[in-house]
C-alpha positions, 0 to 999 in steps of 0.5 A: 834854230836854223829849222826855224829859220828856214820855216819863216823863209818858207813861209816868207816865199810863200807869201811873196808868192800869194801875194804876186798872184792875187795882184796879176789877177787883180791887174787882169781883171781891172785890164779886162773890165777896162778893155770890156768899157773901151769896146762898149763906148767904141760900138755905141759910138759906132751905132751912133754914127751908123743911126745918123748916116741911114737918116741923113744919106739918102739912097743907097750908102743910107740903106747900107748904113741901115742893114749894118745897123739891124744886123748889129743890134740883133745880134748883140741882143740875141748873144746878150739873151742866150749868155742869161740863160743858166750856164748848166743849161744843155739847150743853151749850150747847143743854142750858144754853139748855134749862135757862134756859127751864126756870128761868123756870117754875120762878121762876114757880112759886117765887114762887106757893109762897112767897106760898102759904105765909103763906095763911091760907085752908086750904081755898085751899091744898088745892084748888090743891094736886093742880095745884101738886104736878103742875107741880112733878113736870113742872119737876123730872122735866124738870130731872132728865132734863137732870142725869143727861143731863149726867151720863151724858155727862161719865161717858162721856167720861171713859170714852173718855179712860181707854180711849185712855189705857190703849191707850196706856199697854199700847203704852208698856208694850210698848216698854218690854219691848224691852229683852230683845231688846237684851239678846240682840243686845249678848250673841251670839257674835262672827260667825266669820271669813267664808270665802274666797270670801265674803270675797273678794266683799265686797274684804275679803281680800288677793289670793291668790298665783298658783299655780306652774305646771309646767315643760314641756320646749320643744317640737322645733323643726320640720326644714325640707329646707333646713336640713343633717342633723345629722351623726352622732357619730363612734364609735370 
């Protein structure tokens, strides 16, 4: 009885542990989803704000906002393109590593541009714009290169898979059309009866009746000297 109670107690503890683990996993997943949604909402609001500033603020302040919007758009698009590929692709893993290094420079530039948005000194902004423009163009050009390379690679893989699939479909279609040969075989006439010699060779005929041999007269017996001569028949 005590052993049964112990088993039930252990099972109860296991169920509690599993339930707690499942609850924690569910809460963590939900929290991650909420955080992702909030971050995405913040990015969307910030992008709309930057777009509005680039259109409504003339001069260096508006160009600063446009540079920041261009940088963020390019980096985000490249990140999505690289993560959309297969995880087991070694080339994409290397590209992701390069993108992470490029993202460090991108985040640093984004912080600098964000601080300069509220810079009241117009002359300072004008003096720094060429360097900031060149830096933004270098980072976005590298990001664009990685993004288009990843897309071209995915497109090439899709074309190769489509070519292989088309070849398999052509082979299967040819195999399905063999019904013509099958119909010809089923409608062929019955074969003629085999000839005598052919049937005999196959062992499929009854043995022939032996041919009748001609009756020949018996051969004359040889005459020996010790035999009596036959008497001539008397004539009357």
